[in-house]
N, C-alpha and C positions, 0 to 999 in steps of 0.2 A: 337868300335874297338875290334878286337879279342885279346885274350891274346898273348903275344909275342911268345910262344912256340907252338901255334896251327898249324902253317904251318910245323914246324919240326915234330910234331906228325903225321900229314897227310903224309908227305914224308916218315917217318919211316914205317908207316902202308903200304903204297904203295910198298916200297921196300921189305918188309917182304912177301907180297903177290905175288911178282914177277912182279908187275906192274911198269910202268914208271911214272905214275901220278895217282892221286886220286881225285875224285870229289864227295863231299857229298851233295846230294840234298834232304836230309831228311826234311820233312815238306812241300815240294813243291808238288803240285797236277798236274795231267795230264793237259796239255801236257808239262809242264815245265821241268820235269826230262829228257825227250828225247831231248828237244830243247837245254838245257844246255849241255848235253852230246855231241850233234852234234857240238855245237860251240867249245867245248873243244877238241874234236877229230880233228876238222878241223885245229887246230893249232899244231897238233902232226904229227910226221913223220910216213909214212906207216910202218906197222909192230910193232909200239909202242902199249903198253897195258895200257888201262885205267881201273882203279878200280872204279866202280860207286856204290854209296850207296844211296838207296832210301827207303822211308817208304810208298809211295803211292802203295796200292795193285795193281793198274792198271799197274804199271811198270813191273809186272811179265808177262804181255801180250805185252805191248808197246815196251819194250827194245828188246826182241827177234825179233819182227816184224821190228823194226828200223834197227837192224843189218842185217837182211835178205835183206831189201829193199836197204840199202846203201852199201852192200857188205863188211860189217865188220864181223869178226868172233867172235861169242859169245863163249868164252872159257869155262866159267862156270857161274852158277848162284846158289845162296843159300839163305836160309832164316835163319838169326841169330837173334832170339828174336824179330821178327817183322821188322828187317832191311833187306832189299833185297840187296844182294851183287852180282854184276856182274863184270866179267872180260871180257873186250872187246878188241880184237886186231884190230887195224885200218887197213882197206883194202887199196889197192893201188889206 
């Protein structure tokens, strides 16, 4: 079980980044980061923003491709100390 304030920290980080939600898939390997992002986005309203955090180097290729194929907008991507951070706006 996660510490009680974990979700609060995730929500705070998401809000600070301008995202509506955050999904941390650190440690997961291809194809799981994209599959988990797809599932999370499917539960979100069109126009909502997901902050995705991944450590799999393949995510740098997979996430932009996923966004293009599913008509989501990749707002930004960055590498922060080996953590790949993506902001994805859900398409309609």
